[in-house]
Structures are given as C-alpha cells and as structure tokens.
C-alpha angles and dihedrals in degrees: 000000000000121000118189120218114199121218117204125180101279098024109148105176104043092106091049091049091050090051090051090052091052094046088052089056104258134110114258112220118195114229123193122221093228097055130093091212132094090187094228096295123167095217140005134223121201103201133210127267136087106301110208087352091289088255089159121030111328109275094006094116096037092060087070095052112121092241091057090062087062094041093052093048092047093046090053087055090052105269110153111247126183122194117195121195103310086020089058089052090051092051090053093047089049090052093237086120130033123244132026142252121241138180116299112266089234087061094227140088112274121209117172144101114281132198113233137186121217105228097171118037094168100082127103089255103042107041091107089068134067121241107261093022115142122219138175119232132163120257125201121168145115097204104040105124109122114217136176137155118272095256091053092048091050091050093048090050094045094048094045093244096138102099102177139017134190108246109174097046136335105249100189111023095260111175113258088358090283113174098168142006139192137210122252093266094050096229096104118062130173126189135172100215119077113246090174087071092057106056102106124063090209094065139054117314094005127238101311092117097056092085091072090063098040091048093065091055089062092044091055092050092048091049 
C-alpha cells in the first residue's frame, strides 16, 4: 500500500508522518504541494506544521495549493485522508470537514501528552482501536481549539462524527472536548494531537498513535 505525505512550505512533521507510515507497514510516498499529482497513492496524510507560514488563518492558504485540488477530489471519491494538526486545519478550510480551529483559549502554545478517548472506531483511520478506548498522544499547537456552531455540533454528535475527545483535561478550549472529527463517509479524519509522535514504545508517549496508520491498511484491503 502507498500512502502519500504532503509537504507544504512550513511543514514540520512530514518526515515523522512518513516514518509512521513505514513503521505501520506501508510505503510512504512524498507529495509536493505544488503538484497536480497524487502519484497513485491509496491514502494521503496532511502533516502538522505551519503551511505557508499560516499568515492568514491556519490552513487558509494551503487549501488553494494545487495538490489540494487533487486531494479534495480524491477524498470525495472515497480516498482515505488524514489531517494532523495543521493538516486538520487544512481539511476544515477545504470544507472536507465541518468546523474550524482557533487560537487556544490559554493564549499560548501547548506542548504535552494528552489523554484521548476514541469515540468512533469505525473510520478508515481508527479501526485498529475499540470505541471507548483511551490512549495517550502528544499535542503541540497554538491554534487547536475546535469550534462549530451548535447545529453542526449536534449533527456531528448525532451522526457519530466525533472521533476523539480530550478526557484528562481540555488543553485548548475545544468545544465539547473535541480532539478530532470525521466526514460522513468516514474516510476523512482530522485530529489536533500528533499520533505520528507516538508510534514506538521505546520513546516518549509510547505506541498509542500507531493504530491510526495501521487502520488505513485494513481500510484499503476492505475497499
């Protein structure tokens, strides 16, 4: 299986995401923001960082990158797409996911391990987990507070599109403790914490994040 990892100007975690893909057992394929070519990949990861410097809203410029034209079209056809941190912001700005990400309510950058609960284990990126399972994954962001209007939040809740929640403490003021959401089809997932930094039990938070990358292997086989 081939998983594309997009590099934008300012991406910081593309190399980490590619390593996570390889550890999971897939081939990591580098994708460049300026290309109209997904190189035949079976899934795409939009990594964390500060795409285009985030001089406007985070992800607002990246949504217009040539590669995102291809990502949006492919996602609408069912291609699995994972957006991590800045990648989550890009997915929201591209309208592949509902809601938006705003500045942390503590008004400072937060970098620490967070405890999360898997609320939806039926997506292309979470099937390796059990619903209700709690995991620990690093978080690092300054604009990680998930927001949406009340109707959108009710719809997300009712349709089971909240994928992850913060359970020990809410680090950024995200509404209803939302740490990640999915689209209706379940092939597009965005989350603010960084699972690619939790793929090896020998380091840091452990290997709780690896399931995001092994899940998509199963999704590709089932498809």
